[in-house]
N, C-alpha and C positions, 0 to 999 in steps of 0.2 A: 565340147569341153571348154573350160574357161581359160582364156589367154590374157595375161596382163603384161603390158610393155611399159616399163618405167624409163624415163629419160633422166640421166644424171650420172654422177660418179658412182661406180659400183660399191665403193666402201660406204658411202652415205646411204645409198639405196638398200644395201644389205642390212644395215642397222635398223631399218624400218620393218623388216620381216620378223615374224615370231620365231622364237627358238624352236628347234626340232619340227620344222614345218615343211621341209623339202626331202623328198625321197631320193632324187637323183639330180646331180649337176652334170651337164655335158657342155664343155666350153673350150675355147682356144684363145688364150690371151694374146695381146699384141706384144710379142716377146722381143727383147733386145733391139728395139727400134726398127725391126724389120718391117713392121706394119705401122704405117704412119698415121697418127691421130693428132696432127697439129702440134707435135712436140710433147704431148701428154704422156707422162709415165705414171703407171698406177702403183699404189702402195700395196705391194704384194703381201707383206706380213700382216697388215691389217685385214686385207681381203681373205687371206687364208684362215685367220682366226674367226672371221665372220662365217665363212663357209662351214667350219666345224660347228659353230653355234647353231646355224639354221638347219643342219643336216640331222635327220631323224636317226635314232639308233638303228643300225643295220642299213643305213643309207650309203650311197656311193657318190663319189666325185670322179668324173673322168676329165683329166687335165691334159689337153693335147698341146704339145709345145716342142720347140726345137731350139737350136743355138745359132747365134751369129758367129762369124769368124772375124776376129779383130787382131790385126798385126800378126797374122799367121797362126793364131790359136783360137780354137773354139772356146766360147766363153764358159761353158759348163753351167750356165744358169739353170738349165732344165734339171740337172742332178741336184743342185743346191735347193731348188724349190721342192723337189720330191722329198728330200731328206728333211726339210723344214716342216712339210706337212706331217711327216712321220714322227720326227724326234721332238718337235716343239708343239705342234697342234694336237697330236694324239691320234691321227689317222693311222690305219694299217696300210702299208703298201701292198695291196691285194695282188696286183699284177702289173708288170711292166710290159706294155704291148707296143707294137710297131705299126704305124700307118705308112705303108709303102705307096708313094704317089705314082700312079700309073698315068702315062701320057703327058708328063710335065716337062719332058725334054731334059737335056743335060744342063746342069748349072753347078757353079762352084769354082774352086781354084784348080789351075792346071797342075798344081803340086800335090793334089790329093784326089781320091776317087770322087766322082760327082755325087752330090747330095741328092738322095732319093727318098728320104723318110723323115718322119717326126715321131717323137715318143708319145705314147698314150698311157699316162700313169693312171691306173685304176686304184683309187684310194677309198677305203671303207671305214665307217665308224662302227667298229666291231665286225662281227661276221655279217657279210651281206645277206639281207633278208630275201632278196630276189636274185636268182641266177638262172637265166634261160640261155644255155649255150646254143649257139646257132650252128646249123649243119653246113658242112662243106660240099655235100652232095651224096649221092648213093654210089657205093663202090662194092665190088666183088673181090673175092680172094683169088689170087693167082700165085702159083708156086714159083719161088725165086729160082735163079740159076745157081751155079757154083762159082766159087772164087778160091784163089790160092792164098793160104796164109803166108806170113813172112818166113816160116820155117819150111815151106814147101808143101805142107799138108793141104788136101782138098777139103773145103768147107762148104756145106750147103747153106746158101743165104736164106734170110728170113722170108716169110710169106709177104708178098706185095699186095697192095690194094689197087685195083684198076677201076676207072669210071664205069658208070652204067651197070652197076651190080645191084645186089639186093640188101646191102648193108649201109645204113646211114652213119657217116663218119663226121665227128665234130670238127670244127675249125681249130686251127692253132691260134697263137696270139700274135701272128704277123698277118695283117690284113692288106691285101692288094686292092686299092680303091682308086677309081679315076679321080684325078685332082680337079678341083673346081666343080661346077654344076652344069648340067645340060637343061636346067630348069629356067626359072623366071628371074634370075638375078645375074645373068651372064656378064654384064659389064658395069653394073652399078656399084660394086663394092670391090676394093682392092685385094681382099683376102677371103675369097669365098670358101665357106665351109661345105664340104661335099654332103649332099643330102643322104647318100647311102651310109656314110660314116656316122652321122647323127642318128639316123633311123636304127642302125644296127646296135649302137650302144643303148639307145632307149629301149629297144626290144630285149636286150641282154640283161639289163640291170634294174628294170622297173616293170610294174604291172599296170594293166588298164585302170584308170581312175587315180593313179599316183600323180604327184606334182613334180614336174621337171623344171629346173632352173638353168638359165644361162646368163651369167653376170657380164659377159662380153658378147652381146647378142649379134652385133653387126647387122647383116641384112635379114636376120630372122630365121635362118635355116633350122636351128634347134626347135624354135617355137612351131614352125610349120610342120616338122616331122612329129613332134609331140602331139600336136592337135590331130594329125592324120592317124596316129596310133592310139587315140583315145585316152591321152594323158592331159592333165591340166599343165599349164606352163606359166612361169614368171620369167620375163626377159628384162635385162637391164642394158641400156646402151647410152654411152656418153654423147655421141654425135646425134643431134636432133634430126639431121637429114637421113641418117641410116635408120634411126628409130621409126621415122615415118615410112621409109622404104619397107621395113619389117611389118609395120601395121598394114600397109597396102597389100603385101603378100598374104596376110592373114585375113584380109577383108575388113580390117578395123579402120575406123575413122582417124585421120591425122589430127594431131593436136595443134591448134593455131599457135604460132609463135608471136610473142609480144615484141613489137618494134622498140628499139632504143629511143628514149626521149631526146629531143634536140637540146 
């Protein structure tokens, strides 16, 4: 499959892509200054408009994002971005999913419950043309027990599903995924995108031969997973060191950097 990694500002690089050329975008932007890129803050509104332009009819954007807490209040940036995609750009908010981070430890304020998840907004340009729901495993039926209603009447509970049965059950929209990677970018990038998360969304919302985009490529996980699943990929990364890291993970040659003139 073809993998192209562009180095530069996502807004500028997206403007060079043809309209309606992308089947699926899977990305996690550096939100609320929690992910440091040398003080760089991206132009969300311009990038959102470009994502709509480059997405094919029936295409999907998966936007993985969370919120910082500032002066005791969550910023709400994630919700504002989701509504901007919907109300201003024209995307449908197809699904609001949760990425629950497994193995990340406790973090956050002592005045609130510890933070364990990020939102995964699944945005579609019309009805998604590709939906491959992933299974949660094979389950069998088991009769439930009884419980007592508030009025004292005995009520038979619903049928339960237990593992290792003969029925394939689809996942829900809360995904438990190990945070970070056990792959080849353990220490080189400050905000590693889990390979399983990228791979599962690519498998869910695209088909082999489709083109996948990540405008905030980082260390290249989306590109690596797209390539491994038989999709073409376009990645955009502002930081040239991270772009070369991504190229190395894909077996691509690094681009020589020009030295500043004296």
